[in-house]
N, C-alpha and C positions, 0 to 999 in steps of 0.2 A: 529346529530353531524357527521362530516365527518373526514376522515383521514387528517393528516397534509401533506402539500406539500412543495416543495422547496420555493415557494412564501411566506410561513409563517415563514421561517427562518429569523434569524437576523444575522448581520455581526458579527461573533464571530469565534475565532479559534476552530477547531475541537478538541475534546478530547473524544474519544470513545473507548470502550472496547468490546471484544467479548469472550464469554465463551461457546458458542455453535455454530454449523454450520450455523444457521440462522443469528446470529449476525455477523459472519465472512463474510457472503455474502454481508452485508451492507458495511463493511470495504473494501472488495474487490472492490466493485463498486466505492467507493470514491477514492481508490488508483490506479484504472486502469489507465494505460498510464503514470504512474509516471516514471521518469528517474533518474538514479543515477550512479555515478562513482563506479566502482568495489571496489575502496578503501574505500567507505563509508559503507561497510558491516563489522559487528563486532560480533564475537561469543566469549563470555566469559564463558568458560566451567565451571569454578569454581562457577560462579553465575547462571549457567544454563539459560543464557539469550542471545538471538540473536537479534541484532538491525540493522536497516538500515536507513540512512538519505536519504529521498526521495525528489525529486522536483516534487510535486504532482499537477496535473491539478485540478483546483477547479471546479469539476463537479457540486457541489451544487450552484455555482454562474453562470453557463453557461446561463441559461434562462434570468436572470437579465441583464447580459452583452449584450446579443443579443437585448433585449427590449430597453435598454438605449443607444445602439450603442457605447459601450465602449470596450476597449481591454479585451480579456480573460486573466485570471490570473493563476499563479502557486503559490505555497507556499511550503516552506520546512517543512516536516513532519517526525516525527520518527515513524517507524513501529517496534514495540517491541514484541517479542515472548518470554514468560517466560516458565519455566519448560522444557527446551530443554535438551534432553539427548545426541543427536547426530545430526550432520549436514553433509549432503552429497550434492554434486553439480554435474550437468551434463551440458556440453556445456558452462561452464564459465571458461574463462582463467584469473585466478587471478594474473598471473605473469605479464600481460600487464596492467600496472597501468593507461593507458589512455582509457581503455574500458569503454563505457557508456552503461549501461543496461536499458532495458525498461520492466516494470512490466505489465503483462497482467492480472493476476488474483492471488488471494490467496484463497486456498480451504483447507478443512480438510478431511482426510481419517481416519475414526474412527477405532480403534483397540478394544482390550478387556478392560473392566473396566475403560473406560474414556481415555485410552491411544490412541495414533494414530500418524498421520503425518500431519504437515502443509506443503502444497505444494505451493511454489511461482513459478508460471509459467512465464517465460521471453520470450520476442520476440527472434526469431532466434533459436528456439528449445532448449533454456537453461532452467534450472530449479534448484531450491533449495528444498531439502526435509529435513524437521526438524522433528526428532522423539521427541514427547512430552509426558510427563507423564500425563498432563491434558491440555486442550485447554485454553490458556490465552494469548490473543493478544490485543495490544493497538495501536491506531493510534492517534497521537497528533501533531497538527500544532505547530511549534516552531519559526516561523518568521512571519512577516507581509507579506501579499500577494504582488506579484510583477507581472508586465506585462509579459505575456508569450512571450518568445523571438520570436516564430514563428508568433505570433499574430493570430493564428488559433486554433480552437478546434481540438483535435484528431479526425480523420475520420475513421470509421470502415466500410464504404461503405453501411450503412443501410439506 
C-alpha cells in the first residue's frame, strides 16, 4: 500500500481542520499564495474567532491542470481560527480598504499547556499573530473554483 497523492483526489471542496502543528502545515501548504482584501479579515472577540475570506490558489489541482492543458484555478475559502484570545498585526495597514494581502504561510508557536500563537505570515513583511488557548484551525472552500485571473501558478523560483 502506498501513500495517497494529489492524483488520487476527487473534485470536491476542501473542508479540513488542524489541531496540531503537523495538520496546520498541510493547511498552510494549501493556503499558500492566497490573496485577500484587508477588509475580509474579521475578529469576533466575544466568540474568540478570527476568520479571513481567502482567494486560494488550488494547489491540489495544479498537476491535473498542467496535464490537461487547462487554466489554473482559485477558489474562495474561509480560514477560521477558534479559541483566539488576542490578535496583533505588524505591517498591515487596515485603514487603507484597497490593500490586497498575500498569505505566505500559517504556523504555530506552542506555549505552555496547549496555548500558543498562530502566525499568519504575509508578503511584504506583514504578519498577524493570534494568541490562542488551543490550536483549532479550519480551511473550508465556500465557492466553486474559478479561473485564476493571472492564468499562471504562483512561482517561488524553485
